[in-house]
C-alpha positions in Angstrom: 199.5 248.8 161.1 195.5 249.3 160.1 192.6 247.7 161.6 191.1 245.1 159.7 188.1 247.1 158.6 190.2 249.7 157.3 191.5 247.2 154.5 187.9 246.3 153.9 187.2 249.9 153.3 190.0 250.2 151.1 188.9 247.3 149.3 185.4 248.8 148.9 187.0 251.9 147.5 189.2 250.1 144.7 185.9 248.3 143.8 184.0 251.5 143.2 186.6 253.9 142.3 189.0 251.8 140.2 187.3 248.9 138.8 184.2 250.6 137.2 186.7 252.1 134.8 188.1 248.5 133.9 185.0 246.7 133.3 181.8 247.8 131.6 178.4 247.6 132.6 176.7 245.6 129.9 177.0 245.3 125.8 174.4 246.8 124.0 173.0 245.0 120.8 175.6 246.1 118.6 178.2 244.8 120.9 179.1 248.1 122.1 180.6 248.2 125.7 178.3 250.5 128.2 180.7 252.2 130.8 179.3 254.2 134.1 180.6 257.3 132.7 178.1 257.3 129.8 175.2 258.2 132.4 175.6 261.0 134.8 173.2 259.0 137.4 176.0 256.2 137.6 178.8 258.7 137.8 177.2 260.4 140.8 176.3 257.1 142.6 179.5 255.8 142.2 181.4 259.1 143.3 179.1 259.2 146.4 180.1 255.7 147.1 183.6 256.5 146.7 183.1 259.5 149.0 181.5 257.4 151.8 184.3 255.1 151.7 187.0 257.5 151.8 185.3 259.5 154.4 185.0 256.2 156.5 188.7 255.5 156.1 189.8 258.7 157.4 187.6 258.9 160.2 188.9 255.8 161.8 189.0 257.2 165.5 185.3 257.7 165.3 183.9 254.0 165.2 180.3 255.0 165.4 180.6 257.5 162.3 182.4 255.0 160.6 179.5 252.5 161.1 176.8 254.8 160.1 178.7 255.7 156.9 179.1 251.8 156.2 175.6 251.7 156.3 174.7 254.7 154.2 177.5 253.1 151.4 175.6 249.7 151.6 172.2 251.4 151.1 173.8 253.8 148.1 175.1 250.4 146.7 171.5 248.8 146.9 170.2 251.7 145.1 172.8 251.3 142.5 172.5 247.6 141.9 168.6 248.0 141.8 168.9 250.9 139.0 171.3 248.4 137.0 168.8 245.7 137.4 165.9 248.0 136.2 167.9 249.1 133.2 168.5 245.5 132.2 165.0 244.5 132.5 163.3 247.7 130.9 165.7 248.3 128.1 164.3 247.9 124.6 164.9 248.7 121.0 168.4 249.8 119.7 169.7 250.0 123.5 168.6 246.8 124.1 171.4 244.8 126.7 172.5 241.9 125.0 175.3 240.8 127.5 175.8 241.8 131.3 179.3 243.0 132.2 181.1 242.0 135.4 181.0 245.9 136.1 177.1 245.5 136.9 178.0 243.1 139.9 180.4 245.6 141.4 178.1 247.0 143.6 177.5 243.3 144.9 181.4 243.0 145.7 181.2 246.3 147.6 178.3 245.7 149.7 180.0 242.4 150.8 183.3 244.1 151.7 181.3 247.0 153.7 179.0 244.2 155.6 182.7 242.9 156.5 183.9 246.0 157.5 181.0 247.1 159.5 181.1 243.6 161.5 184.8 244.6 162.1 183.9 247.9 163.3 180.9 246.5 165.6 183.5 244.2 166.8 186.0 247.0 167.9 183.2 248.9 169.5 182.0 245.9 171.7 185.5 245.5 172.8 186.1 249.3 173.8 182.9 249.0 175.7 183.8 245.8 177.6 187.1 247.5 178.5 185.1 250.4 179.9 182.9 248.3 182.0 185.9 246.9 183.9 187.4 250.2 184.8 
């Protein structure tokens, strides 16, 4: 019913919209879990990623636009991952991160799904171009 890239984008939407509520980003020295909604920066970046994934799913007829939004979403997830790494490396004092959570690696899963989606979009675009050449 849907093209394969739609399933990848739905997976990406689930990874960035649902799973951050389930898995903490890390645990501090006191053993308290830190979720993404405890920092406005992470809320904004996850929200932008969700929006781009949703817009990408909705614009399924515009493959080129879908491809560009996928690239932007990958860059956004790389920034998010970079912020997580920076935070873990520079945290000190009572906010020291004692244990990394699964939530910290969600942008990696999202990037993998976005790469697969963009690969499928490119494949569709190449197929349409080859059919247009035959006309």
